[in-house]
PDBQT receptor file of N, H, CA, C and O in Angstrom, charges set to zero:
ATOM      1  N   MET A   1     109.960  90.234 103.032  1.00  0.00    +0.000 N 
ATOM      2  CA  MET A   1     109.416  91.128 102.038  1.00  0.00    +0.000 C 
ATOM      3  C   MET A   1     109.672  90.617 100.640  1.00  0.00    +0.000 C 
ATOM      4  O   MET A   1     108.987  91.039  99.708  1.00  0.00    +0.000 OA
ATOM      5  N   GLY A   2     110.609  89.747 100.456  1.00  0.00    +0.000 N 
ATOM      6  H   GLY A   2     111.166  89.405 101.213  1.00  0.00    +0.000 HD
ATOM      7  CA  GLY A   2     110.861  89.190  99.135  1.00  0.00    +0.000 C 
ATOM      8  C   GLY A   2     111.791  90.050  98.299  1.00  0.00    +0.000 C 
ATOM      9  O   GLY A   2     112.215  91.131  98.710  1.00  0.00    +0.000 OA
ATOM     10  N   TYR A   3     112.091  89.545  97.130  1.00  0.00    +0.000 N 
ATOM     11  H   TYR A   3     111.746  88.667  96.797  1.00  0.00    +0.000 HD
ATOM     12  CA  TYR A   3     113.033  90.222  96.237  1.00  0.00    +0.000 C 
ATOM     13  C   TYR A   3     112.350  90.967  95.108  1.00  0.00    +0.000 C 
ATOM     14  O   TYR A   3     113.036  91.636  94.334  1.00  0.00    +0.000 OA
ATOM     15  N   SER A   4     111.048  90.889  94.974  1.00  0.00    +0.000 N 
ATOM     16  H   SER A   4     110.491  90.346  95.603  1.00  0.00    +0.000 HD
ATOM     17  CA  SER A   4     110.262  91.631  93.979  1.00  0.00    +0.000 C 
ATOM     18  C   SER A   4     110.767  91.415  92.558  1.00  0.00    +0.000 C 
ATOM     19  O   SER A   4     110.873  92.370  91.789  1.00  0.00    +0.000 OA
ATOM     20  N   GLY A   5     111.077  90.188  92.206  1.00  0.00    +0.000 N 
ATOM     21  H   GLY A   5     110.991  89.412  92.831  1.00  0.00    +0.000 HD
ATOM     22  CA  GLY A   5     111.511  89.883  90.848  1.00  0.00    +0.000 C 
ATOM     23  C   GLY A   5     112.985  90.086  90.583  1.00  0.00    +0.000 C 
ATOM     24  O   GLY A   5     113.421  89.934  89.442  1.00  0.00    +0.000 OA
ATOM     25  N   HIS A   6     113.761  90.420  91.578  1.00  0.00    +0.000 N 
ATOM     26  H   HIS A   6     113.407  90.544  92.505  1.00  0.00    +0.000 HD
ATOM     27  CA  HIS A   6     115.196  90.656  91.414  1.00  0.00    +0.000 C 
ATOM     28  C   HIS A   6     115.993  89.659  92.242  1.00  0.00    +0.000 C 
ATOM     29  O   HIS A   6     117.016  90.018  92.826  1.00  0.00    +0.000 OA
ATOM     30  N   GLY A   7     115.540  88.414  92.301  1.00  0.00    +0.000 N 
ATOM     31  H   GLY A   7     114.710  88.122  91.827  1.00  0.00    +0.000 HD
ATOM     32  CA  GLY A   7     116.109  87.420  93.206  1.00  0.00    +0.000 C 
ATOM     33  C   GLY A   7     117.560  87.072  92.952  1.00  0.00    +0.000 C 
ATOM     34  O   GLY A   7     118.331  86.929  93.901  1.00  0.00    +0.000 OA
ATOM     35  N   ALA A   8     117.956  86.932  91.682  1.00  0.00    +0.000 N 
ATOM     36  H   ALA A   8     117.330  87.049  90.911  1.00  0.00    +0.000 HD
ATOM     37  CA  ALA A   8     119.325  86.499  91.391  1.00  0.00    +0.000 C 
ATOM     38  C   ALA A   8     120.347  87.526  91.878  1.00  0.00    +0.000 C 
ATOM     39  O   ALA A   8     121.364  87.161  92.468  1.00  0.00    +0.000 OA
ATOM     40  N   GLN A   9     120.085  88.778  91.638  1.00  0.00    +0.000 N 
ATOM     41  H   GLN A   9     119.259  89.075  91.158  1.00  0.00    +0.000 HD
ATOM     42  CA  GLN A   9     121.027  89.815  92.057  1.00  0.00    +0.000 C 
ATOM     43  C   GLN A   9     120.974  90.044  93.567  1.00  0.00    +0.000 C 
ATOM     44  O   GLN A   9     122.008  90.068  94.236  1.00  0.00    +0.000 OA
ATOM     45  N   LEU A  10     119.773  90.209  94.091  1.00  0.00    +0.000 N 
ATOM     46  H   LEU A  10     118.934  90.190  93.547  1.00  0.00    +0.000 HD
ATOM     47  CA  LEU A  10     119.654  90.560  95.506  1.00  0.00    +0.000 C 
ATOM     48  C   LEU A  10     120.004  89.413  96.435  1.00  0.00    +0.000 C 
ATOM     49  O   LEU A  10     120.565  89.644  97.506  1.00  0.00    +0.000 OA
ATOM     50  N   SER A  11     119.688  88.179  96.055  1.00  0.00    +0.000 N 
ATOM     51  H   SER A  11     119.232  87.990  95.185  1.00  0.00    +0.000 HD
ATOM     52  CA  SER A  11     119.991  87.074  96.963  1.00  0.00    +0.000 C 
ATOM     53  C   SER A  11     121.491  86.922  97.163  1.00  0.00    +0.000 C 
ATOM     54  O   SER A  11     121.943  86.631  98.271  1.00  0.00    +0.000 OA
ATOM     55  N   THR A  12     122.265  87.116  96.100  1.00  0.00    +0.000 N 
ATOM     56  H   THR A  12     121.898  87.352  95.200  1.00  0.00    +0.000 HD
ATOM     57  CA  THR A  12     123.721  87.055  96.222  1.00  0.00    +0.000 C 
ATOM     58  C   THR A  12     124.237  88.208  97.082  1.00  0.00    +0.000 C 
ATOM     59  O   THR A  12     125.043  88.001  97.989  1.00  0.00    +0.000 OA
ATOM     60  N   HIS A  13     123.774  89.405  96.794  1.00  0.00    +0.000 N 
ATOM     61  H   HIS A  13     123.119  89.573  96.057  1.00  0.00    +0.000 HD
ATOM     62  CA  HIS A  13     124.226  90.592  97.533  1.00  0.00    +0.000 C 
ATOM     63  C   HIS A  13     123.848  90.503  99.012  1.00  0.00    +0.000 C 
ATOM     64  O   HIS A  13     124.684  90.723  99.888  1.00  0.00    +0.000 OA
ATOM     65  N   LEU A  14     122.579  90.179  99.281  1.00  0.00    +0.000 N 
ATOM     66  H   LEU A  14     121.900  90.000  98.569  1.00  0.00    +0.000 HD
ATOM     67  CA  LEU A  14     122.148  90.123 100.670  1.00  0.00    +0.000 C 
ATOM     68  C   LEU A  14     122.770  88.948 101.410  1.00  0.00    +0.000 C 
ATOM     69  O   LEU A  14     122.975  89.023 102.621  1.00  0.00    +0.000 OA
ATOM     70  N   GLY A  15     123.074  87.865 100.703  1.00  0.00    +0.000 N 
ATOM     71  H   GLY A  15     122.907  87.804  99.719  1.00  0.00    +0.000 HD
ATOM     72  CA  GLY A  15     123.794  86.756 101.330  1.00  0.00    +0.000 C 
ATOM     73  C   GLY A  15     125.170  87.178 101.809  1.00  0.00    +0.000 C 
ATOM     74  O   GLY A  15     125.611  86.779 102.887  1.00  0.00    +0.000 OA
ATOM     75  N   MET A  16     125.853  87.995 100.996  1.00  0.00    +0.000 N 
ATOM     76  H   MET A  16     125.495  88.319 100.120  1.00  0.00    +0.000 HD
ATOM     77  CA  MET A  16     127.176  88.496 101.409  1.00  0.00    +0.000 C 
ATOM     78  C   MET A  16     127.047  89.439 102.607  1.00  0.00    +0.000 C 
ATOM     79  O   MET A  16     127.895  89.426 103.499  1.00  0.00    +0.000 OA
ATOM     80  N   ILE A  17     125.995  90.250 102.631  1.00  0.00    +0.000 N 
ATOM     81  H   ILE A  17     125.306  90.260 101.907  1.00  0.00    +0.000 HD
ATOM     82  CA  ILE A  17     125.786  91.160 103.761  1.00  0.00    +0.000 C 
ATOM     83  C   ILE A  17     125.516  90.370 105.043  1.00  0.00    +0.000 C 
ATOM     84  O   ILE A  17     126.042  90.710 106.103  1.00  0.00    +0.000 OA
ATOM     85  N   ILE A  18     124.701  89.322 104.951  1.00  0.00    +0.000 N 
ATOM     86  H   ILE A  18     124.273  89.046 104.090  1.00  0.00    +0.000 HD
ATOM     87  CA  ILE A  18     124.417  88.491 106.127  1.00  0.00    +0.000 C 
ATOM     88  C   ILE A  18     125.681  87.777 106.592  1.00  0.00    +0.000 C 
ATOM     89  O   ILE A  18     125.927  87.674 107.794  1.00  0.00    +0.000 OA
ATOM     90  N   ALA A  19     126.487  87.282 105.648  1.00  0.00    +0.000 N 
ATOM     91  H   ALA A  19     126.287  87.366 104.672  1.00  0.00    +0.000 HD
ATOM     92  CA  ALA A  19     127.741  86.626 106.022  1.00  0.00    +0.000 C 
ATOM     93  C   ALA A  19     128.675  87.605 106.726  1.00  0.00    +0.000 C 
ATOM     94  O   ALA A  19     129.325  87.243 107.707  1.00  0.00    +0.000 OA
ATOM     95  N   ASP A  20     128.748  88.837 106.237  1.00  0.00    +0.000 N 
ATOM     96  H   ASP A  20     128.220  89.132 105.441  1.00  0.00    +0.000 HD
ATOM     97  CA  ASP A  20     129.577  89.860 106.897  1.00  0.00    +0.000 C 
ATOM     98  C   ASP A  20     129.084  90.130 108.316  1.00  0.00    +0.000 C 
ATOM     99  O   ASP A  20     129.885  90.309 109.233  1.00  0.00    +0.000 OA
ATOM    100  N   ALA A  21     127.759  90.160 108.493  1.00  0.00    +0.000 N 
ATOM    101  H   ALA A  21     127.108  90.014 107.747  1.00  0.00    +0.000 HD
ATOM    102  CA  ALA A  21     127.201  90.400 109.828  1.00  0.00    +0.000 C 
ATOM    103  C   ALA A  21     127.559  89.250 110.764  1.00  0.00    +0.000 C 
ATOM    104  O   ALA A  21     127.874  89.471 111.934  1.00  0.00    +0.000 OA
ATOM    105  N   ILE A  22     127.510  88.023 110.251  1.00  0.00    +0.000 N 
ATOM    106  H   ILE A  22     127.254  87.843 109.301  1.00  0.00    +0.000 HD
ATOM    107  CA  ILE A  22     127.868  86.865 111.075  1.00  0.00    +0.000 C 
ATOM    108  C   ILE A  22     129.332  86.923 111.474  1.00  0.00    +0.000 C 
ATOM    109  O   ILE A  22     129.692  86.546 112.589  1.00  0.00    +0.000 OA
ATOM    110  N   LEU A  23     130.184  87.399 110.557  1.00  0.00    +0.000 N 
ATOM    111  H   LEU A  23     129.891  87.705 109.651  1.00  0.00    +0.000 HD
ATOM    112  CA  LEU A  23     131.617  87.494 110.831  1.00  0.00    +0.000 C 
ATOM    113  C   LEU A  23     131.977  88.716 111.670  1.00  0.00    +0.000 C 
ATOM    114  O   LEU A  23     133.133  88.880 112.059  1.00  0.00    +0.000 OA
ATOM    115  N   GLY A  24     130.996  89.574 111.951  1.00  0.00    +0.000 N 
ATOM    116  H   GLY A  24     130.057  89.441 111.635  1.00  0.00    +0.000 HD
ATOM    117  CA  GLY A  24     131.241  90.738 112.790  1.00  0.00    +0.000 C 
ATOM    118  C   GLY A  24     131.784  91.941 112.041  1.00  0.00    +0.000 C 
ATOM    119  O   GLY A  24     132.287  92.877 112.662  1.00  0.00    +0.000 OA
ATOM    120  N   LYS A  25     131.692  91.934 110.724  1.00  0.00    +0.000 N 
ATOM    121  H   LYS A  25     131.283  91.174 110.219  1.00  0.00    +0.000 HD
ATOM    122  CA  LYS A  25     132.152  93.088 109.939  1.00  0.00    +0.000 C 
ATOM    123  C   LYS A  25     131.131  94.221 110.051  1.00  0.00    +0.000 C 
ATOM    124  O   LYS A  25     130.014  94.011 110.524  1.00  0.00    +0.000 OA
ATOM    125  N   THR A  26     131.516  95.415 109.618  1.00  0.00    +0.000 N 
ATOM    126  H   THR A  26     132.423  95.585 109.233  1.00  0.00    +0.000 HD
ATOM    127  CA  THR A  26     130.641  96.583 109.728  1.00  0.00    +0.000 C 
ATOM    128  C   THR A  26     129.427  96.433 108.828  1.00  0.00    +0.000 C 
ATOM    129  O   THR A  26     129.468  95.767 107.793  1.00  0.00    +0.000 OA
ATOM    130  N   ASP A  27     128.342  97.074 109.255  1.00  0.00    +0.000 N 
ATOM    131  H   ASP A  27     128.308  97.615 110.095  1.00  0.00    +0.000 HD
ATOM    132  CA  ASP A  27     127.071  97.016 108.524  1.00  0.00    +0.000 C 
ATOM    133  C   ASP A  27     127.138  97.935 107.309  1.00  0.00    +0.000 C 
ATOM    134  O   ASP A  27     127.399  99.130 107.441  1.00  0.00    +0.000 OA
ATOM    135  N   ARG A  28     126.898  97.366 106.113  1.00  0.00    +0.000 N 
ATOM    136  H   ARG A  28     126.685  96.395 106.005  1.00  0.00    +0.000 HD
ATOM    137  CA  ARG A  28     126.916  98.160 104.883  1.00  0.00    +0.000 C 
ATOM    138  C   ARG A  28     125.517  98.471 104.365  1.00  0.00    +0.000 C 
ATOM    139  O   ARG A  28     125.355  98.880 103.215  1.00  0.00    +0.000 OA
ATOM    140  N   ASN A  29     124.510  98.279 105.204  1.00  0.00    +0.000 N 
ATOM    141  H   ASN A  29     124.641  97.946 106.138  1.00  0.00    +0.000 HD
ATOM    142  CA  ASN A  29     123.127  98.498 104.789  1.00  0.00    +0.000 C 
ATOM    143  C   ASN A  29     122.879  99.996 104.612  1.00  0.00    +0.000 C 
ATOM    144  O   ASN A  29     122.972 100.747 105.583  1.00  0.00    +0.000 OA
ATOM    145  N   PRO A  30     122.561 100.455 103.380  1.00  0.00    +0.000 N 
ATOM    146  CA  PRO A  30     122.381 101.893 103.163  1.00  0.00    +0.000 C 
ATOM    147  C   PRO A  30     121.107 102.456 103.787  1.00  0.00    +0.000 C 
ATOM    148  O   PRO A  30     121.007 103.668 103.977  1.00  0.00    +0.000 OA
ATOM    149  N   VAL A  31     120.134 101.612 104.109  1.00  0.00    +0.000 N 
ATOM    150  H   VAL A  31     120.215 100.627 103.955  1.00  0.00    +0.000 HD
ATOM    151  CA  VAL A  31     118.897 102.112 104.706  1.00  0.00    +0.000 C 
ATOM    152  C   VAL A  31     118.817 101.839 106.200  1.00  0.00    +0.000 C 
ATOM    153  O   VAL A  31     117.758 102.003 106.806  1.00  0.00    +0.000 OA
ATOM    154  N   ASN A  32     119.920 101.426 106.792  1.00  0.00    +0.000 N 
ATOM    155  H   ASN A  32     120.780 101.293 106.299  1.00  0.00    +0.000 HD
ATOM    156  CA  ASN A  32     119.945 101.148 108.225  1.00  0.00    +0.000 C 
ATOM    157  C   ASN A  32     119.668 102.435 109.004  1.00  0.00    +0.000 C 
ATOM    158  O   ASN A  32     120.304 103.465 108.781  1.00  0.00    +0.000 OA
ATOM    159  N   GLY A  33     118.714 102.352 109.912  1.00  0.00    +0.000 N 
ATOM    160  H   GLY A  33     118.197 101.515 110.093  1.00  0.00    +0.000 HD
ATOM    161  CA  GLY A  33     118.386 103.499 110.751  1.00  0.00    +0.000 C 
ATOM    162  C   GLY A  33     117.316 104.415 110.175  1.00  0.00    +0.000 C 
ATOM    163  O   GLY A  33     116.880 105.342 110.858  1.00  0.00    +0.000 OA
ATOM    164  N   LEU A  34     116.878 104.183 108.938  1.00  0.00    +0.000 N 
ATOM    165  H   LEU A  34     117.232 103.429 108.384  1.00  0.00    +0.000 HD
ATOM    166  CA  LEU A  34     115.826 105.019 108.365  1.00  0.00    +0.000 C 
ATOM    167  C   LEU A  34     114.466 104.531 108.847  1.00  0.00    +0.000 C 
ATOM    168  O   LEU A  34     114.271 103.340 109.089  1.00  0.00    +0.000 OA
ATOM    169  N   ASP A  35     113.530 105.462 108.982  1.00  0.00    +0.000 N 
ATOM    170  H   ASP A  35     113.688 106.430 108.786  1.00  0.00    +0.000 HD
ATOM    171  CA  ASP A  35     112.172 105.097 109.372  1.00  0.00    +0.000 C 
ATOM    172  C   ASP A  35     111.505 104.291 108.271  1.00  0.00    +0.000 C 
ATOM    173  O   ASP A  35     111.791 104.480 107.089  1.00  0.00    +0.000 OA
ATOM    174  N   TRP A  36     110.615 103.392 108.666  1.00  0.00    +0.000 N 
ATOM    175  H   TRP A  36     110.382 103.239 109.627  1.00  0.00    +0.000 HD
ATOM    176  CA  TRP A  36     109.813 102.618 107.730  1.00  0.00    +0.000 C 
ATOM    177  C   TRP A  36     108.362 102.911 108.090  1.00  0.00    +0.000 C 
ATOM    178  O   TRP A  36     107.722 102.124 108.787  1.00  0.00    +0.000 OA
ATOM    179  N   PRO A  37     107.833 104.058 107.612  1.00  0.00    +0.000 N 
ATOM    180  CA  PRO A  37     106.504 104.480 108.048  1.00  0.00    +0.000 C 
ATOM    181  C   PRO A  37     105.410 103.542 107.539  1.00  0.00    +0.000 C 
ATOM    182  O   PRO A  37     105.537 102.926 106.480  1.00  0.00    +0.000 OA
ATOM    183  N   ALA A  38     104.341 103.451 108.316  1.00  0.00    +0.000 N 
ATOM    184  H   ALA A  38     104.238 103.951 109.175  1.00  0.00    +0.000 HD
ATOM    185  CA  ALA A  38     103.194 102.645 107.923  1.00  0.00    +0.000 C 
ATOM    186  C   ALA A  38     102.444 103.334 106.796  1.00  0.00    +0.000 C 
ATOM    187  O   ALA A  38     102.597 104.537 106.580  1.00  0.00    +0.000 OA
ATOM    188  N   VAL A  39     101.641 102.572 106.085  1.00  0.00    +0.000 N 
ATOM    189  H   VAL A  39     101.517 101.595 106.260  1.00  0.00    +0.000 HD
ATOM    190  CA  VAL A  39     100.803 103.143 105.033  1.00  0.00    +0.000 C 
ATOM    191  C   VAL A  39      99.778 104.061 105.698  1.00  0.00    +0.000 C 
ATOM    192  O   VAL A  39      99.098 103.638 106.632  1.00  0.00    +0.000 OA
ATOM    193  N   PRO A  40      99.653 105.310 105.236  1.00  0.00    +0.000 N 
ATOM    194  CA  PRO A  40      98.713 106.229 105.887  1.00  0.00    +0.000 C 
ATOM    195  C   PRO A  40      97.277 105.700 105.860  1.00  0.00    +0.000 C 
ATOM    196  O   PRO A  40      96.800 105.238 104.823  1.00  0.00    +0.000 OA
ATOM    197  N   GLY A  41      96.602 105.767 106.986  1.00  0.00    +0.000 N 
ATOM    198  H   GLY A  41      96.989 106.142 107.828  1.00  0.00    +0.000 HD
ATOM    199  CA  GLY A  41      95.208 105.353 107.082  1.00  0.00    +0.000 C 
ATOM    200  C   GLY A  41      95.002 103.858 107.269  1.00  0.00    +0.000 C 
ATOM    201  O   GLY A  41      93.858 103.413 107.361  1.00  0.00    +0.000 OA
ATOM    202  N   HIS A  42      96.057 103.077 107.328  1.00  0.00    +0.000 N 
ATOM    203  H   HIS A  42      96.986 103.438 107.254  1.00  0.00    +0.000 HD
ATOM    204  CA  HIS A  42      95.901 101.628 107.481  1.00  0.00    +0.000 C 
ATOM    205  C   HIS A  42      96.464 101.199 108.825  1.00  0.00    +0.000 C 
ATOM    206  O   HIS A  42      97.650 101.378 109.105  1.00  0.00    +0.000 OA
ATOM    207  N   PHE A  43      95.604 100.635 109.644  1.00  0.00    +0.000 N 
ATOM    208  H   PHE A  43      94.641 100.490 109.417  1.00  0.00    +0.000 HD
ATOM    209  CA  PHE A  43      96.000 100.152 110.957  1.00  0.00    +0.000 C 
ATOM    210  C   PHE A  43      95.440  98.758 111.160  1.00  0.00    +0.000 C 
ATOM    211  O   PHE A  43      94.319  98.480 110.735  1.00  0.00    +0.000 OA
ATOM    212  N   GLY A  44      96.179  97.891 111.789  1.00  0.00    +0.000 N 
ATOM    213  H   GLY A  44      97.089  98.117 112.134  1.00  0.00    +0.000 HD
ATOM    214  CA  GLY A  44      95.691  96.555 112.097  1.00  0.00    +0.000 C 
ATOM    215  C   GLY A  44      95.787  95.587 110.928  1.00  0.00    +0.000 C 
ATOM    216  O   GLY A  44      96.545  95.798 109.982  1.00  0.00    +0.000 OA
ATOM    217  N   LYS A  45      94.993  94.511 111.017  1.00  0.00    +0.000 N 
ATOM    218  H   LYS A  45      94.377  94.339 111.786  1.00  0.00    +0.000 HD
ATOM    219  CA  LYS A  45      95.003  93.485 109.981  1.00  0.00    +0.000 C 
ATOM    220  C   LYS A  45      94.321  94.004 108.711  1.00  0.00    +0.000 C 
ATOM    221  O   LYS A  45      93.404  94.821 108.793  1.00  0.00    +0.000 OA
ATOM    222  N   PRO A  46      94.762  93.537 107.543  1.00  0.00    +0.000 N 
ATOM    223  CA  PRO A  46      94.152  93.994 106.287  1.00  0.00    +0.000 C 
ATOM    224  C   PRO A  46      92.807  93.306 106.035  1.00  0.00    +0.000 C 
ATOM    225  O   PRO A  46      92.736  92.354 105.259  1.00  0.00    +0.000 OA
ATOM    226  N   TRP A  47      91.759  93.774 106.676  1.00  0.00    +0.000 N 
ATOM    227  H   TRP A  47      91.817  94.547 107.307  1.00  0.00    +0.000 HD
ATOM    228  CA  TRP A  47      90.430  93.187 106.600  1.00  0.00    +0.000 C 
ATOM    229  C   TRP A  47      89.849  93.275 105.195  1.00  0.00    +0.000 C 
ATOM    230  O   TRP A  47      88.947  92.512 104.850  1.00  0.00    +0.000 OA
ATOM    231  N   PHE A  48      90.355  94.192 104.387  1.00  0.00    +0.000 N 
ATOM    232  H   PHE A  48      91.089  94.811 104.667  1.00  0.00    +0.000 HD
ATOM    233  CA  PHE A  48      89.789  94.469 103.077  1.00  0.00    +0.000 C 
ATOM    234  C   PHE A  48      90.301  93.537 101.979  1.00  0.00    +0.000 C 
ATOM    235  O   PHE A  48      89.745  93.528 100.881  1.00  0.00    +0.000 OA
ATOM    236  N   LEU A  49      91.342  92.758 102.249  1.00  0.00    +0.000 N 
ATOM    237  H   LEU A  49      91.794  92.765 103.141  1.00  0.00    +0.000 HD
ATOM    238  CA  LEU A  49      91.906  91.913 101.202  1.00  0.00    +0.000 C 
ATOM    239  C   LEU A  49      90.945  90.857 100.665  1.00  0.00    +0.000 C 
ATOM    240  O   LEU A  49      90.935  90.639  99.454  1.00  0.00    +0.000 OA
ATOM    241  N   PRO A  50      90.136  90.189 101.486  1.00  0.00    +0.000 N 
ATOM    242  CA  PRO A  50      89.163  89.264 100.894  1.00  0.00    +0.000 C 
ATOM    243  C   PRO A  50      88.185  89.954  99.944  1.00  0.00    +0.000 C 
ATOM    244  O   PRO A  50      87.778  89.374  98.937  1.00  0.00    +0.000 OA
ATOM    245  N   LEU A  51      87.810  91.188 100.265  1.00  0.00    +0.000 N 
ATOM    246  H   LEU A  51      88.141  91.660 101.082  1.00  0.00    +0.000 HD
ATOM    247  CA  LEU A  51      86.916  91.936  99.374  1.00  0.00    +0.000 C 
ATOM    248  C   LEU A  51      87.600  92.273  98.052  1.00  0.00    +0.000 C 
ATOM    249  O   LEU A  51      86.977  92.208  96.992  1.00  0.00    +0.000 OA
ATOM    250  N   VAL A  52      88.851  92.623  98.116  1.00  0.00    +0.000 N 
ATOM    251  H   VAL A  52      89.357  92.675  98.977  1.00  0.00    +0.000 HD
ATOM    252  CA  VAL A  52      89.614  92.908  96.895  1.00  0.00    +0.000 C 
ATOM    253  C   VAL A  52      89.726  91.647  96.041  1.00  0.00    +0.000 C 
ATOM    254  O   VAL A  52      89.572  91.703  94.821  1.00  0.00    +0.000 OA
ATOM    255  N   GLY A  53      89.996  90.507  96.687  1.00  0.00    +0.000 N 
ATOM    256  H   GLY A  53      90.121  90.462  97.678  1.00  0.00    +0.000 HD
ATOM    257  CA  GLY A  53      90.070  89.243  95.965  1.00  0.00    +0.000 C 
ATOM    258  C   GLY A  53      88.756  88.896  95.294  1.00  0.00    +0.000 C 
ATOM    259  O   GLY A  53      88.743  88.438  94.152  1.00  0.00    +0.000 OA
ATOM    260  N   LEU A  54      87.643  89.111  95.995  1.00  0.00    +0.000 N 
ATOM    261  H   LEU A  54      87.653  89.483  96.923  1.00  0.00    +0.000 HD
ATOM    262  CA  LEU A  54      86.329  88.849  95.423  1.00  0.00    +0.000 C 
ATOM    263  C   LEU A  54      86.047  89.766  94.232  1.00  0.00    +0.000 C 
ATOM    264  O   LEU A  54      85.468  89.332  93.235  1.00  0.00    +0.000 OA
ATOM    265  N   TYR A  55      86.450  91.016  94.335  1.00  0.00    +0.000 N 
ATOM    266  H   TYR A  55      86.920  91.368  95.145  1.00  0.00    +0.000 HD
ATOM    267  CA  TYR A  55      86.273  91.966  93.240  1.00  0.00    +0.000 C 
ATOM    268  C   TYR A  55      87.004  91.482  91.987  1.00  0.00    +0.000 C 
ATOM    269  O   TYR A  55      86.428  91.470  90.899  1.00  0.00    +0.000 OA
ATOM    270  N   TYR A  56      88.264  91.085  92.135  1.00  0.00    +0.000 N 
ATOM    271  H   TYR A  56      88.732  91.094  93.018  1.00  0.00    +0.000 HD
ATOM    272  CA  TYR A  56      89.020  90.652  90.967  1.00  0.00    +0.000 C 
ATOM    273  C   TYR A  56      88.555  89.290  90.455  1.00  0.00    +0.000 C 
ATOM    274  O   TYR A  56      88.632  89.028  89.255  1.00  0.00    +0.000 OA
ATOM    275  N   LYS A  57      88.082  88.436  91.330  1.00  0.00    +0.000 N 
ATOM    276  H   LYS A  57      88.019  88.649  92.305  1.00  0.00    +0.000 HD
ATOM    277  CA  LYS A  57      87.532  87.151  90.895  1.00  0.00    +0.000 C 
ATOM    278  C   LYS A  57      86.282  87.392  90.043  1.00  0.00    +0.000 C 
ATOM    279  O   LYS A  57      86.073  86.720  89.033  1.00  0.00    +0.000 OA
ATOM    280  N   THR A  58      85.450  88.365  90.461  1.00  0.00    +0.000 N 
ATOM    281  H   THR A  58      85.621  88.911  91.281  1.00  0.00    +0.000 HD
ATOM    282  CA  THR A  58      84.268  88.702  89.693  1.00  0.00    +0.000 C 
ATOM    283  C   THR A  58      84.645  89.295  88.331  1.00  0.00    +0.000 C 
ATOM    284  O   THR A  58      84.029  88.966  87.317  1.00  0.00    +0.000 OA
ATOM    285  N   LEU A  59      85.645  90.160  88.311  1.00  0.00    +0.000 N 
ATOM    286  H   LEU A  59      86.145  90.427  89.135  1.00  0.00    +0.000 HD
ATOM    287  CA  LEU A  59      86.105  90.708  87.033  1.00  0.00    +0.000 C 
ATOM    288  C   LEU A  59      86.593  89.621  86.099  1.00  0.00    +0.000 C 
ATOM    289  O   LEU A  59      86.287  89.646  84.906  1.00  0.00    +0.000 OA
ATOM    290  N   ASP A  60      87.351  88.662  86.621  1.00  0.00    +0.000 N 
ATOM    291  H   ASP A  60      87.599  88.641  87.590  1.00  0.00    +0.000 HD
ATOM    292  CA  ASP A  60      87.855  87.566  85.799  1.00  0.00    +0.000 C 
ATOM    293  C   ASP A  60      86.720  86.726  85.224  1.00  0.00    +0.000 C 
ATOM    294  O   ASP A  60      86.809  86.252  84.092  1.00  0.00    +0.000 OA
ATOM    295  N   ARG A  61      85.670  86.544  85.987  1.00  0.00    +0.000 N 
ATOM    296  H   ARG A  61      85.597  86.929  86.907  1.00  0.00    +0.000 HD
ATOM    297  CA  ARG A  61      84.554  85.711  85.542  1.00  0.00    +0.000 C 
ATOM    298  C   ARG A  61      83.812  86.340  84.367  1.00  0.00    +0.000 C 
ATOM    299  O   ARG A  61      83.333  85.626  83.486  1.00  0.00    +0.000 OA
ATOM    300  N   PHE A  62      83.712  87.660  84.345  1.00  0.00    +0.000 N 
ATOM    301  H   PHE A  62      84.101  88.240  85.061  1.00  0.00    +0.000 HD
ATOM    302  CA  PHE A  62      82.930  88.340  83.314  1.00  0.00    +0.000 C 
ATOM    303  C   PHE A  62      83.772  88.879  82.172  1.00  0.00    +0.000 C 
ATOM    304  O   PHE A  62      83.236  89.583  81.317  1.00  0.00    +0.000 OA
ATOM    305  N   GLN A  63      85.028  88.592  82.117  1.00  0.00    +0.000 N 
ATOM    306  H   GLN A  63      85.463  88.019  82.811  1.00  0.00    +0.000 HD
ATOM    307  CA  GLN A  63      85.862  89.076  81.010  1.00  0.00    +0.000 C 
ATOM    308  C   GLN A  63      86.247  87.963  80.086  1.00  0.00    +0.000 C 
ATOM    309  O   GLN A  63      86.948  88.192  79.101  1.00  0.00    +0.000 OA
TER     310      GLN A  63
């Protein structure tokens, strides 16, 4: 999923969490066990992304 622009802070923190997991220490993940629901109305592959790309490419051409 990436770090969303917060790489320096999160990569260090998550590296320590992964190291703790390798060493067998307790899980400190605050979102462990929470549901990660899908986006409502979206199922399967994102077929619409090429259309979105074409839309923005067209906007860029005329601006």
